[in-house]
C-alpha positions as protocol buffer text, in pm:
chain_id: "A"
residue {
  index: 1
  type: MET
  ca { x: 13731 y: -579 z: -2956 }
}
residue {
  index: 2
  type: ASN
  ca { x: 13712 y: -454 z: -3313 }
}
residue {
  index: 3
  type: ALA
  ca { x: 13974 y: -244 z: -3493 }
}
residue {
  index: 4
  type: THR
  ca { x: 13710 y: -151 z: -3750 }
}
residue {
  index: 5
  type: SER
  ca { x: 13463 y: -11 z: -3499 }
}
residue {
  index: 6
  type: ASP
  ca { x: 13303 y: 327 z: -3562 }
}
residue {
  index: 7
  type: HIS
  ca { x: 13526 y: 503 z: -3309 }
}
residue {
  index: 8
  type: GLY
  ca { x: 13838 y: 402 z: -3498 }
}
residue {
  index: 9
  type: PRO
  ca { x: 14196 y: 290 z: -3444 }
}
residue {
  index: 10
  type: GLN
  ca { x: 14269 y: 526 z: -3152 }
}
residue {
  index: 11
  type: ALA
  ca { x: 13980 y: 387 z: -2951 }
}
residue {
  index: 12
  type: PHE
  ca { x: 14086 y: 33 z: -3043 }
}
residue {
  index: 13
  type: PHE
  ca { x: 14438 y: 112 z: -2916 }
}
residue {
  index: 14
  type: ARG
  ca { x: 14299 y: 246 z: -2586 }
}
residue {
  index: 15
  type: ASP
  ca { x: 14069 y: -54 z: -2541 }
}
residue {
  index: 16
  type: MET
  ca { x: 14346 y: -299 z: -2623 }
}
residue {
  index: 17
  type: ARG
  ca { x: 14594 y: -129 z: -2392 }
}
residue {
  index: 18
  type: GLY
  ca { x: 14335 y: -142 z: -2114 }
}
residue {
  index: 19
  type: ALA
  ca { x: 14273 y: -511 z: -2176 }
}
residue {
  index: 20
  type: PHE
  ca { x: 14645 y: -585 z: -2162 }
}
residue {
  index: 21
  type: SER
  ca { x: 14682 y: -380 z: -1844 }
}
residue {
  index: 22
  type: GLN
  ca { x: 14397 y: -576 z: -1687 }
}
residue {
  index: 23
  type: THR
  ca { x: 14568 y: -906 z: -1768 }
}
residue {
  index: 24
  type: LEU
  ca { x: 14897 y: -775 z: -1629 }
}
residue {
  index: 25
  type: GLN
  ca { x: 14744 y: -675 z: -1294 }
}
residue {
  index: 26
  type: GLY
  ca { x: 14910 y: -808 z: -981 }
}
residue {
  index: 27
  type: PRO
  ca { x: 15274 y: -909 z: -930 }
}
residue {
  index: 28
  type: ALA
  ca { x: 15467 y: -940 z: -1256 }
}
residue {
  index: 29
  type: SER
  ca { x: 15500 y: -1307 z: -1347 }
}
residue {
  index: 30
  type: ALA
  ca { x: 15596 y: -1524 z: -1641 }
}
residue {
  index: 31
  type: ALA
  ca { x: 15245 y: -1671 z: -1648 }
}
residue {
  index: 32
  type: GLY
  ca { x: 15088 y: -1325 z: -1665 }
}
residue {
  index: 33
  type: ILE
  ca { x: 15319 y: -1220 z: -1946 }
}
residue {
  index: 34
  type: ASP
  ca { x: 15248 y: -1538 z: -2143 }
}
residue {
  index: 35
  type: ALA
  ca { x: 14873 y: -1484 z: -2100 }
}
residue {
  index: 36
  type: THR
  ca { x: 14907 y: -1127 z: -2226 }
}
residue {
  index: 37
  type: LEU
  ca { x: 15104 y: -1239 z: -2529 }
}
residue {
  index: 38
  type: GLN
  ca { x: 14843 y: -1503 z: -2613 }
}
residue {
  index: 39
  type: GLN
  ca { x: 14582 y: -1231 z: -2575 }
}
residue {
  index: 40
  type: ALA
  ca { x: 14774 y: -1019 z: -2827 }
}
residue {
  index: 41
  type: TRP
  ca { x: 14790 y: -1304 z: -3079 }
}
residue {
  index: 42
  type: ASP
  ca { x: 14419 y: -1380 z: -3040 }
}
residue {
  index: 43
  type: SER
  ca { x: 14328 y: -1014 z: -3083 }
}
residue {
  index: 44
  type: PHE
  ca { x: 14545 y: -991 z: -3393 }
}
residue {
  index: 45
  type: ASP
  ca { x: 14390 y: -1301 z: -3551 }
}
residue {
  index: 46
  type: GLY
  ca { x: 14033 y: -1197 z: -3475 }
}
residue {
  index: 47
  type: ASN
  ca { x: 14069 y: -840 z: -3596 }
}
residue {
  index: 48
  type: VAL
  ca { x: 14264 y: -929 z: -3909 }
}
residue {
  index: 49
  type: ALA
  ca { x: 13981 y: -1162 z: -4007 }
}
residue {
  index: 50
  type: ILE
  ca { x: 13735 y: -873 z: -3970 }
}
residue {
  index: 51
  type: GLN
  ca { x: 13956 y: -620 z: -4146 }
}
residue {
  index: 52
  type: CYS
  ca { x: 14021 y: -850 z: -4440 }
}
residue {
  index: 53
  type: GLU
  ca { x: 13655 y: -903 z: -4523 }
}
residue {
  index: 54
  type: GLY
  ca { x: 13608 y: -811 z: -4888 }
}
residue {
  index: 55
  type: GLN
  ca { x: 13983 y: -788 z: -4951 }
}
residue {
  index: 56
  type: PRO
  ca { x: 14174 y: -1002 z: -5204 }
}
residue {
  index: 57
  type: PRO
  ca { x: 14301 y: -1337 z: -5071 }
}
residue {
  index: 58
  type: ILE
  ca { x: 14645 y: -1345 z: -4912 }
}
residue {
  index: 59
  type: ALA
  ca { x: 14910 y: -1520 z: -5122 }
}
residue {
  index: 60
  type: CYS
  ca { x: 15112 y: -1632 z: -4817 }
}
residue {
  index: 61
  type: HIS
  ca { x: 15102 y: -2007 z: -4756 }
}
residue {
  index: 62
  type: LYS
  ca { x: 15298 y: -2290 z: -4601 }
}
residue {
  index: 63
  type: GLY
  ca { x: 15623 y: -2344 z: -4787 }
}
residue {
  index: 64
  type: CYS
  ca { x: 15671 y: -1981 z: -4898 }
}
residue {
  index: 65
  type: PRO
  ca { x: 15957 y: -1820 z: -4701 }
}
residue {
  index: 66
  type: SER
  ca { x: 16025 y: -1537 z: -4950 }
}
residue {
  index: 67
  type: CYS
  ca { x: 15996 y: -1259 z: -4690 }
}
residue {
  index: 68
  type: CYS
  ca { x: 16199 y: -1440 z: -4425 }
}
residue {
  index: 69
  type: SER
  ca { x: 16524 y: -1260 z: -4507 }
}
residue {
  index: 70
  type: LEU
  ca { x: 16386 y: -935 z: -4362 }
}
residue {
  index: 71
  type: ARG
  ca { x: 16490 y: -794 z: -4027 }
}
residue {
  index: 72
  type: VAL
  ca { x: 16234 y: -879 z: -3759 }
}
residue {
  index: 73
  type: GLY
  ca { x: 16163 y: -651 z: -3465 }
}
residue {
  index: 74
  type: VAL
  ca { x: 16029 y: -827 z: -3156 }
}
residue {
  index: 75
  type: LEU
  ca { x: 15921 y: -746 z: -2802 }
}
residue {
  index: 76
  type: ALA
  ca { x: 16082 y: -897 z: -2494 }
}
residue {
  index: 77
  type: PRO
  ca { x: 15786 y: -1125 z: -2405 }
}
residue {
  index: 78
  type: GLU
  ca { x: 15801 y: -1272 z: -2755 }
}
residue {
  index: 79
  type: VAL
  ca { x: 16174 y: -1337 z: -2722 }
}
residue {
  index: 80
  type: PHE
  ca { x: 16139 y: -1517 z: -2390 }
}
residue {
  index: 81
  type: MET
  ca { x: 15847 y: -1733 z: -2505 }
}
residue {
  index: 82
  type: ILE
  ca { x: 16030 y: -1829 z: -2824 }
}
residue {
  index: 83
  type: ALA
  ca { x: 16345 y: -1911 z: -2625 }
}
residue {
  index: 84
  type: VAL
  ca { x: 16144 y: -2154 z: -2412 }
}
residue {
  index: 85
  type: TYR
  ca { x: 15989 y: -2305 z: -2725 }
}
residue {
  index: 86
  type: VAL
  ca { x: 16324 y: -2341 z: -2901 }
}
residue {
  index: 87
  type: ARG
  ca { x: 16476 y: -2518 z: -2600 }
}
residue {
  index: 88
  type: ALA
  ca { x: 16174 y: -2751 z: -2586 }
}
residue {
  index: 89
  type: ILE
  ca { x: 16187 y: -2856 z: -2952 }
}
residue {
  index: 90
  type: THR
  ca { x: 16567 y: -2878 z: -2975 }
}
residue {
  index: 91
  type: PRO
  ca { x: 16598 y: -3250 z: -2882 }
}
residue {
  index: 92
  type: THR
  ca { x: 16341 y: -3354 z: -3144 }
}
residue {
  index: 93
  type: LEU
  ca { x: 16498 y: -3134 z: -3410 }
}
residue {
  index: 94
  type: GLN
  ca { x: 16846 y: -3267 z: -3330 }
}
residue {
  index: 95
  type: SER
  ca { x: 16720 y: -3621 z: -3377 }
}
residue {
  index: 96
  type: HIS
  ca { x: 16639 y: -3516 z: -3734 }
}
residue {
  index: 97
  type: GLY
  ca { x: 16979 y: -3354 z: -3786 }
}
residue {
  index: 98
  type: ILE
  ca { x: 16861 y: -2995 z: -3731 }
}
residue {
  index: 99
  type: ASP
  ca { x: 17062 y: -2783 z: -3488 }
}
residue {
  index: 100
  type: LEU
  ca { x: 16830 y: -2483 z: -3463 }
}
residue {
  index: 101
  type: ILE
  ca { x: 17023 y: -2304 z: -3190 }
}
residue {
  index: 102
  type: ALA
  ca { x: 17343 y: -2324 z: -3395 }
}
residue {
  index: 103
  type: ARG
  ca { x: 17151 y: -2184 z: -3692 }
}
residue {
  index: 104
  type: ILE
  ca { x: 17021 y: -1895 z: -3483 }
}
residue {
  index: 105
  type: ARG
  ca { x: 17372 y: -1813 z: -3364 }
}
residue {
  index: 106
  type: ALA
  ca { x: 17510 y: -1829 z: -3717 }
}
residue {
  index: 107
  type: GLY
  ca { x: 17231 y: -1607 z: -3845 }
}
residue {
  index: 108
  type: ASP
  ca { x: 17298 y: -1354 z: -3573 }
}
residue {
  index: 109
  type: GLU
  ca { x: 17671 y: -1350 z: -3648 }
}
residue {
  index: 110
  type: ALA
  ca { x: 17605 y: -1296 z: -4019 }
}
residue {
  index: 111
  type: THR
  ca { x: 17342 y: -1022 z: -3986 }
}
residue {
  index: 112
  type: ARG
  ca { x: 17402 y: -839 z: -3659 }
}
residue {
  index: 113
  type: GLY
  ca { x: 17423 y: -467 z: -3718 }
}
residue {
  index: 114
  type: LEU
  ca { x: 17323 y: -481 z: -4084 }
}
residue {
  index: 115
  type: SER
  ca { x: 17071 y: -235 z: -4220 }
}
residue {
  index: 116
  type: GLU
  ca { x: 16741 y: -358 z: -4363 }
}
residue {
  index: 117
  type: VAL
  ca { x: 16875 y: -305 z: -4717 }
}
residue {
  index: 118
  type: ASP
  ca { x: 17200 y: -491 z: -4648 }
}
residue {
  index: 119
  type: ARG
  ca { x: 17011 y: -782 z: -4493 }
}
residue {
  index: 120
  type: VAL
  ca { x: 16798 y: -820 z: -4805 }
}
residue {
  index: 121
  type: LYS
  ca { x: 17109 y: -804 z: -5025 }
}
residue {
  index: 122
  type: LEU
  ca { x: 17266 y: -1080 z: -4817 }
}
residue {
  index: 123
  type: ASN
  ca { x: 16968 y: -1301 z: -4905 }
}
residue {
  index: 124
  type: ARG
  ca { x: 17046 y: -1534 z: -4616 }
}
residue {
  index: 125
  type: ARG
  ca { x: 16798 y: -1809 z: -4541 }
}
residue {
  index: 126
  type: CYS
  ca { x: 16603 y: -1757 z: -4221 }
}
residue {
  index: 127
  type: ALA
  ca { x: 16734 y: -1978 z: -3939 }
}
residue {
  index: 128
  type: TYR
  ca { x: 16383 y: -2098 z: -3855 }
}
residue {
  index: 129
  type: ILE
  ca { x: 16291 y: -2227 z: -4203 }
}
residue {
  index: 130
  type: GLU
  ca { x: 16328 y: -2596 z: -4287 }
}
residue {
  index: 131
  type: GLN
  ca { x: 16208 y: -2715 z: -4628 }
}
residue {
  index: 132
  type: GLY
  ca { x: 15995 y: -2405 z: -4656 }
}
residue {
  index: 133
  type: VAL
  ca { x: 15828 y: -2457 z: -4317 }
}
residue {
  index: 134
  type: CYS
  ca { x: 15869 y: -2225 z: -4016 }
}
residue {
  index: 135
  type: LEU
  ca { x: 15987 y: -2432 z: -3720 }
}
residue {
  index: 136
  type: ILE
  ca { x: 15850 y: -2180 z: -3468 }
}
residue {
  index: 137
  type: HIS
  ca { x: 15527 y: -2097 z: -3650 }
}
residue {
  index: 138
  type: ARG
  ca { x: 15312 y: -2155 z: -3340 }
}
residue {
  index: 139
  type: VAL
  ca { x: 15497 y: -1883 z: -3146 }
}
residue {
  index: 140
  type: ARG
  ca { x: 15608 y: -1656 z: -3430 }
}
residue {
  index: 141
  type: PRO
  ca { x: 15624 y: -1286 z: -3342 }
}
residue {
  index: 142
  type: LEU
  ca { x: 15361 y: -1026 z: -3421 }
}
residue {
  index: 143
  type: ALA
  ca { x: 15597 y: -879 z: -3682 }
}
residue {
  index: 144
  type: CYS
  ca { x: 15580 y: -1205 z: -3879 }
}
residue {
  index: 145
  type: ARG
  ca { x: 15205 y: -1244 z: -3828 }
}
residue {
  index: 146
  type: GLY
  ca { x: 15147 y: -895 z: -3963 }
}
residue {
  index: 147
  type: HIS
  ca { x: 15358 y: -931 z: -4277 }
}
residue {
  index: 148
  type: ALA
  ca { x: 15134 y: -1065 z: -4553 }
}
residue {
  index: 149
  type: SER
  ca { x: 15132 y: -1020 z: -4930 }
}
residue {
  index: 150
  type: TYR
  ca { x: 14876 y: -1041 z: -5206 }
}
residue {
  index: 151
  type: ASP
  ca { x: 15134 y: -1146 z: -5468 }
}
residue {
  index: 152
  type: LYS
  ca { x: 15373 y: -1438 z: -5424 }
}
residue {
  index: 153
  type: ARG
  ca { x: 15567 y: -1359 z: -5742 }
}
residue {
  index: 154
  type: ALA
  ca { x: 15629 y: -1002 z: -5626 }
}
residue {
  index: 155
  type: CYS
  ca { x: 15771 y: -1137 z: -5298 }
}
residue {
  index: 156
  type: VAL
  ca { x: 16004 y: -1375 z: -5481 }
}
residue {
  index: 157
  type: GLU
  ca { x: 16122 y: -1096 z: -5713 }
}
residue {
  index: 158
  type: ALA
  ca { x: 16179 y: -860 z: -5419 }
}
residue {
  index: 159
  type: ALA
  ca { x: 16372 y: -1125 z: -5226 }
}
residue {
  index: 160
  type: ALA
  ca { x: 16597 y: -1172 z: -5531 }
}
residue {
  index: 161
  type: GLY
  ca { x: 16656 y: -797 z: -5554 }
}
residue {
  index: 162
  type: ARG
  ca { x: 16467 y: -764 z: -5882 }
}
residue {
  index: 163
  type: ALA
  ca { x: 16170 y: -563 z: -5751 }
}
residue {
  index: 164
  type: ASP
  ca { x: 16114 y: -283 z: -5502 }
}
residue {
  index: 165
  type: GLU
  ca { x: 15738 y: -297 z: -5457 }
}
residue {
  index: 166
  type: VAL
  ca { x: 15533 y: -573 z: -5293 }
}
residue {
  index: 167
  type: PRO
  ca { x: 15155 y: -541 z: -5245 }
}
residue {
  index: 168
  type: PHE
  ca { x: 15142 y: -604 z: -4872 }
}
residue {
  index: 169
  type: SER
  ca { x: 14814 y: -639 z: -4685 }
}
residue {
  index: 170
  type: GLY
  ca { x: 14722 y: -307 z: -4524 }
}
residue {
  index: 171
  type: PRO
  ca { x: 14480 y: -471 z: -4276 }
}
residue {
  index: 172
  type: HIS
  ca { x: 14752 y: -703 z: -4147 }
}
residue {
  index: 173
  type: GLN
  ca { x: 14996 y: -414 z: -4104 }
}
residue {
  index: 174
  type: LEU
  ca { x: 14739 y: -189 z: -3932 }
}
residue {
  index: 175
  type: VAL
  ca { x: 14620 y: -449 z: -3682 }
}
residue {
  index: 176
  type: ARG
  ca { x: 14973 y: -565 z: -3605 }
}
residue {
  index: 177
  type: SER
  ca { x: 15083 y: -207 z: -3541 }
}
residue {
  index: 178
  type: LEU
  ca { x: 14789 y: -130 z: -3313 }
}
residue {
  index: 179
  type: VAL
  ca { x: 14812 y: -453 z: -3113 }
}
residue {
  index: 180
  type: GLN
  ca { x: 15190 y: -431 z: -3075 }
}
residue {
  index: 181
  type: SER
  ca { x: 15178 y: -64 z: -2975 }
}
residue {
  index: 182
  type: ALA
  ca { x: 14903 y: -129 z: -2720 }
}
residue {
  index: 183
  type: LEU
  ca { x: 15106 y: -414 z: -2571 }
}
residue {
  index: 184
  type: GLN
  ca { x: 15415 y: -192 z: -2554 }
}
residue {
  index: 185
  type: ALA
  ca { x: 15214 y: 81 z: -2381 }
}
residue {
  index: 186
  type: ALA
  ca { x: 15082 y: -168 z: -2124 }
}
residue {
  index: 187
  type: LEU
  ca { x: 15433 y: -300 z: -2055 }
}
residue {
  index: 188
  type: ARG
  ca { x: 15558 y: 56 z: -2013 }
}
residue {
  index: 189
  type: GLU
  ca { x: 15285 y: 121 z: -1755 }
}
residue {
  index: 190
  type: ARG
  ca { x: 15424 y: -171 z: -1555 }
}
residue {
  index: 191
  type: ASP
  ca { x: 15780 y: -31 z: -1577 }
}
residue {
  index: 192
  type: LEU
  ca { x: 15890 y: -325 z: -1789 }
}
residue {
  index: 193
  type: ALA
  ca { x: 16131 y: -283 z: -2081 }
}
residue {
  index: 194
  type: TRP
  ca { x: 15894 y: -230 z: -2373 }
}
residue {
  index: 195
  type: GLY
  ca { x: 16114 y: -154 z: -2672 }
}
residue {
  index: 196
  type: THR
  ca { x: 16175 y: -341 z: -2995 }
}
residue {
  index: 197
  type: TYR
  ca { x: 16472 y: -573 z: -3045 }
}
residue {
  index: 198
  type: GLU
  ca { x: 16635 y: -743 z: -3342 }
}
residue {
  index: 199
  type: PHE
  ca { x: 16504 y: -1097 z: -3330 }
}
residue {
  index: 200
  type: ASN
  ca { x: 16810 y: -1318 z: -3373 }
}
residue {
  index: 201
  type: HIS
  ca { x: 17038 y: -1106 z: -3153 }
}
residue {
  index: 202
  type: ALA
  ca { x: 16779 y: -1084 z: -2875 }
}
residue {
  index: 203
  type: LEU
  ca { x: 16707 y: -1457 z: -2891 }
}
residue {
  index: 204
  type: VAL
  ca { x: 17077 y: -1540 z: -2862 }
}
residue {
  index: 205
  type: LEU
  ca { x: 17094 y: -1318 z: -2552 }
}
residue {
  index: 206
  type: ALA
  ca { x: 16794 y: -1497 z: -2402 }
}
residue {
  index: 207
  type: LEU
  ca { x: 16924 y: -1844 z: -2486 }
}
residue {
  index: 208
  type: ASP
  ca { x: 17258 y: -1761 z: -2323 }
}
residue {
  index: 209
  type: ASP
  ca { x: 17104 y: -1621 z: -2004 }
}
residue {
  index: 210
  type: MET
  ca { x: 16844 y: -1831 z: -1823 }
}
residue {
  index: 211
  type: GLN
  ca { x: 16807 y: -1547 z: -1572 }
}
residue {
  index: 212
  type: ALA
  ca { x: 16705 y: -1295 z: -1840 }
}
residue {
  index: 213
  type: PRO
  ca { x: 16324 y: -1337 z: -1805 }
}
residue {
  index: 214
  type: ALA
  ca { x: 16340 y: -1292 z: -1428 }
}
residue {
  index: 215
  type: ASP
  ca { x: 16564 y: -988 z: -1464 }
}
residue {
  index: 216
  type: TRP
  ca { x: 16322 y: -839 z: -1714 }
}
residue {
  index: 217
  type: LEU
  ca { x: 16027 y: -899 z: -1483 }
}
residue {
  index: 218
  type: ALA
  ca { x: 16226 y: -720 z: -1211 }
}
residue {
  index: 219
  type: GLY
  ca { x: 16253 y: -410 z: -1431 }
}
residue {
  index: 220
  type: ALA
  ca { x: 16591 y: -460 z: -1600 }
}
residue {
  index: 221
  type: ASP
  ca { x: 16653 y: -476 z: -1975 }
}
residue {
  index: 222
  type: PRO
  ca { x: 16867 y: -784 z: -2041 }
}
residue {
  index: 223
  type: LEU
  ca { x: 16805 y: -749 z: -2416 }
}
residue {
  index: 224
  type: ALA
  ca { x: 16926 y: -388 z: -2440 }
}
residue {
  index: 225
  type: ALA
  ca { x: 17222 y: -479 z: -2661 }
}
residue {
  index: 226
  type: ALA
  ca { x: 16978 y: -593 z: -2931 }
}
residue {
  index: 227
  type: ALA
  ca { x: 16759 y: -279 z: -2924 }
}
residue {
  index: 228
  type: ILE
  ca { x: 16673 y: -130 z: -3264 }
}
residue {
  index: 229
  type: ASP
  ca { x: 16450 y: 158 z: -3152 }
}
residue {
  index: 230
  type: ALA
  ca { x: 16636 y: 324 z: -2865 }
}
residue {
  index: 231
  type: GLU
  ca { x: 16645 y: 663 z: -3038 }
}
residue {
  index: 232
  type: GLN
  ca { x: 16271 y: 654 z: -3107 }
}
residue {
  index: 233
  type: ARG
  ca { x: 16145 y: 547 z: -2766 }
}
residue {
  index: 234
  type: GLU
  ca { x: 16095 y: 895 z: -2622 }
}
residue {
  index: 235
  type: ALA
  ca { x: 15879 y: 991 z: -2921 }
}
residue {
  index: 236
  type: MET
  ca { x: 15696 y: 659 z: -2903 }
}
residue {
  index: 237
  type: ALA
  ca { x: 15621 y: 709 z: -2534 }
}
residue {
  index: 238
  type: ALA
  ca { x: 15479 y: 1054 z: -2608 }
}
residue {
  index: 239
  type: TRP
  ca { x: 15267 y: 902 z: -2885 }
}
residue {
  index: 240
  type: PHE
  ca { x: 15134 y: 635 z: -2649 }
}
residue {
  index: 241
  type: ASP
  ca { x: 15039 y: 906 z: -2398 }
}
residue {
  index: 242
  type: GLU
  ca { x: 14867 y: 1108 z: -2670 }
}
residue {
  index: 243
  type: LEU
  ca { x: 14668 y: 809 z: -2790 }
}
residue {
  index: 244
  type: THR
  ca { x: 14565 y: 726 z: -2435 }
}
residue {
  index: 245
  type: SER
  ca { x: 14435 y: 1077 z: -2368 }
}
residue {
  index: 246
  type: PRO
  ca { x: 14056 y: 1119 z: -2411 }
}
């Protein structure tokens, strides 16, 4: 599936939503959700590679966490997968003196409710970064995957509050938006909570409630307290319906 195809982004959205819906067929299950999320990541990676042909090289690289003070919006399936991953790596990290769950809680306490501008001003180190490396890189959210810059220095200056403009990669942002929106539309079709949540707050909720994934699969919204788009969801739903129409 190609976001650069002749019939454009709207057709890509429809095709991607249909592919997600196909994967989600049958009784809602954790395995089905995980497969759909992997499908989203694979589609993002493949289409970004196509979209970036002929573009300048991305400056992002291992050891550069300049953008990691930004607020991250995530979907429920991402939260639940990351919660499982964090629990799995916790013993190994603790053996190296890293208490990741405590870091996540501290980050949530420090930033919960802050605006995007206030978060940047706080300049707080991301809970998931250790010596410049993302501890959850394998399962990082679409929001992180789609945030890429052409200029490392501009990112550093912006993180320090000395610059307002960063030359972000348009292809990364476009593909991330289309894939995430298509996934949200497919979740909505299944009557699953499909909104966007603040990452740290939502992850704390999931880590504190082992029943949360099952409740979500049953149609509840155990992450509602961390929602950051509640006021926009009606408009988003109408937009999804419009994009889906022939």
